[in-house]
C-alpha positions as CSV (number, residue, x, y, z in Angstrom):
1,M,-43.4,20.8,20.7
2,K,-40.0,18.6,23.1
3,K,-41.7,14.8,21.9
4,V,-41.6,16.4,18.6
5,R,-38.6,17.6,19.1
6,L,-36.8,13.8,20.9
7,L,-38.7,12.0,18.6
8,V,-37.0,13.4,15.5
9,M,-33.4,13.7,17.6
10,L,-33.8,10.0,17.8
11,L,-34.7,8.7,14.7
12,C,-31.8,11.1,13.6
13,L,-29.5,8.9,15.9
14,G,-30.9,5.8,15.0
15,M,-30.4,6.9,11.5
16,C,-26.7,6.8,12.1
17,F,-26.4,4.5,14.0
18,L,-27.7,1.8,10.5
19,T,-26.4,3.9,8.5
20,G,-23.5,2.6,10.1
21,C,-22.6,6.9,10.8
22,E,-18.6,5.8,13.1
23,K,-15.9,7.5,13.7
24,K,-13.0,7.4,11.0
25,T,-9.4,4.9,12.4
26,S,-6.8,8.3,12.4
27,P,-3.3,6.8,11.1
28,D,-2.0,7.9,14.7
29,E,-4.6,5.1,15.7
30,I,-3.3,3.0,13.0
31,L,0.2,3.1,13.7
32,D,-0.4,2.3,17.5
33,M,-1.6,-1.3,16.1
34,Y,2.5,-2.0,14.9
35,S,4.0,-0.5,17.6
36,D,5.1,-3.7,18.6
37,Y,6.8,-3.8,14.6
38,E,10.2,-2.7,14.0
39,E,10.8,-0.4,11.4
40,L,13.4,-1.9,9.1
41,D,17.3,-0.4,8.5
42,S,17.6,-0.3,4.8
43,S,20.9,-2.0,4.3
44,E,18.2,-5.0,5.2
45,N,16.5,-4.3,2.0
46,H,18.6,-5.4,-0.1
47,A,15.8,-5.0,-3.2
48,K,15.0,-1.7,-2.1
49,I,11.3,-2.0,-2.3
50,F,9.2,1.0,-1.4
51,I,6.3,2.5,-2.5
52,E,6.5,4.8,-5.7
53,K,2.4,6.5,-5.8
54,G,-1.4,5.5,-5.9
55,N,-3.9,6.5,-8.5
56,A,-6.7,6.0,-9.5
57,F,-8.3,5.1,-13.5
58,G,-11.8,4.0,-14.6
59,S,-13.0,1.9,-12.2
60,D,-9.8,0.7,-10.0
61,F,-6.6,2.8,-8.4
62,S,-3.9,1.4,-7.7
63,I,-0.4,1.7,-6.0
64,I,2.8,1.5,-8.0
65,V,5.4,-1.0,-6.8
66,A,9.0,0.4,-7.3
67,S,12.8,-0.9,-6.4
68,G,15.9,1.3,-6.4
69,N,17.7,-1.9,-7.8
70,P,19.2,-2.2,-11.5
71,I,19.3,-5.8,-11.2
72,I,15.4,-6.0,-11.0
73,N,14.6,-2.4,-12.2
74,Q,16.6,-2.4,-15.2
75,D,14.5,-6.3,-15.9
76,E,10.8,-6.2,-17.4
77,N,10.5,-9.9,-15.8
78,N,12.5,-9.4,-11.9
79,A,10.1,-6.5,-11.8
80,M,7.8,-8.7,-12.2
81,V,8.5,-11.3,-9.7
82,M,9.2,-8.5,-7.6
83,I,5.5,-6.8,-7.4
84,S,3.8,-10.5,-7.9
85,R,5.2,-10.7,-3.9
86,C,3.5,-8.6,-2.4
87,R,0.5,-8.4,-1.3
88,L,-2.9,-5.9,-0.3
89,F,-4.3,-6.4,3.3
90,D,-6.8,-3.9,4.7
91,A,-4.5,-1.9,7.7
92,E,-7.3,-2.9,10.4
93,N,-8.5,-5.9,9.8
94,P,-5.1,-7.8,8.4
95,E,-6.6,-11.5,7.6
96,V,-8.8,-9.3,5.4
97,E,-6.4,-9.6,1.9
98,I,-7.4,-7.3,-0.8
99,E,-8.7,-8.5,-4.3
100,T,-5.4,-6.8,-6.6
101,R,-3.8,-7.6,-10.3
102,L,-0.7,-6.6,-11.7
103,L,0.1,-5.1,-14.3
104,K,3.8,-3.8,-15.7
105,N,4.7,0.0,-15.8
106,S,8.0,0.6,-17.9
107,K,9.4,4.5,-18.4
108,T,11.9,6.3,-19.8
109,T,14.5,8.6,-18.1
110,T,16.9,11.0,-19.6
111,T,19.9,12.9,-18.3
112,N,20.8,16.0,-19.1
113,T,24.1,14.5,-20.8
114,G,21.2,12.3,-24.0
115,T,21.8,8.7,-22.0
116,S,18.0,7.2,-21.8
117,T,17.4,4.1,-19.1
118,H,14.5,2.3,-19.1
119,T,13.3,1.0,-16.3
120,F,10.1,-0.9,-14.9
121,E,8.2,-1.0,-12.0
122,G,5.1,-3.0,-10.8
123,A,1.5,-1.6,-9.4
124,L,-1.2,-3.1,-7.7
125,S,-4.7,-2.8,-9.0
126,F,-7.7,-3.4,-7.0
127,S,-11.2,-1.8,-6.9
128,K,-11.7,1.9,-6.2
129,D,-14.8,-0.1,-3.7
130,T,-12.8,-1.6,-1.5
131,K,-14.1,-0.4,2.0
132,C,-11.3,0.3,3.6
133,D,-9.2,4.1,4.4
134,Y,-6.1,2.3,5.6
135,L,-3.4,-0.6,3.8
136,L,-1.2,-2.7,4.2
137,L,1.2,-3.6,1.1
138,K,3.3,-6.3,2.6
139,F,6.4,-7.9,0.3
140,D,7.0,-11.4,1.4
141,G,10.8,-11.2,1.1
142,I,13.5,-12.8,-1.6
143,P,15.6,-15.4,1.1
144,A,19.3,-15.4,0.5
145,S,18.5,-19.0,-1.6
146,E,16.8,-17.9,-4.3
147,S,19.8,-14.3,-4.6
148,S,22.0,-13.1,-2.3
149,E,22.8,-9.9,-4.0
150,L,18.9,-9.1,-3.5
151,E,18.0,-10.9,-0.3
152,T,15.6,-8.7,2.1
153,P,13.5,-10.4,4.7
154,P,9.6,-9.5,4.2
155,L,8.6,-5.8,5.5
156,F,5.7,-4.0,5.1
157,Y,4.3,-0.7,5.3
158,I,1.2,1.0,6.1
159,I,-0.7,3.6,3.5
160,E,-4.1,5.2,4.2
161,L,-5.9,5.4,1.1
162,G,-8.0,8.5,-0.1
163,K,-10.8,8.5,-2.2
164,N,-9.7,10.1,-5.5
165,G,-6.4,7.5,-5.3
166,E,-4.3,9.8,-3.4
167,I,-2.2,7.2,-1.5
168,T,-0.2,8.7,2.3
169,I,2.2,6.3,3.4
170,L,2.3,6.6,7.3
171,N,5.5,4.8,8.5
172,D,8.8,7.0,6.7
173,A,10.6,3.2,6.7
174,P,9.2,-0.5,5.7
175,F,8.3,-2.5,8.7
176,A,10.0,-6.0,9.0
177,D,7.6,-8.7,9.2
178,K,7.3,-11.5,11.5
């Protein structure tokens, strides 16, 4: 009986090993991987780039990236230029870029006084089959030579990806990319 129990236990351990049963990296461990990077001072983020939310639709996930700067968010072309400078990587293996499609999104906000504002934002859409729990969303920046008003250094956010497309941003402020 002991031999049977031992055999079953060894088979279970072997199956666990073969199926990739391993401990998931914790959010704190991911943040530790990027502890050499400093948070970007908000005064340097002239484009006011931020992550609005994550969604799931069909066979894809998407991360909506927006700008708090009216030069970008009130012009569809500028919003698409902004999102085209964003890329996704596997945060645990940052040399692995995740294939994305760029999507545009627009919304109308009406104030209490009846004034409407139409703004634009972009989204990075990627397959639900993406095999990573943590993402780096990198923004390549805007050099002063291109626009002194929007000058923003390269920056990145670290994101935990949930199974249903929900996201948790692990760093409150973006990190400056070296």
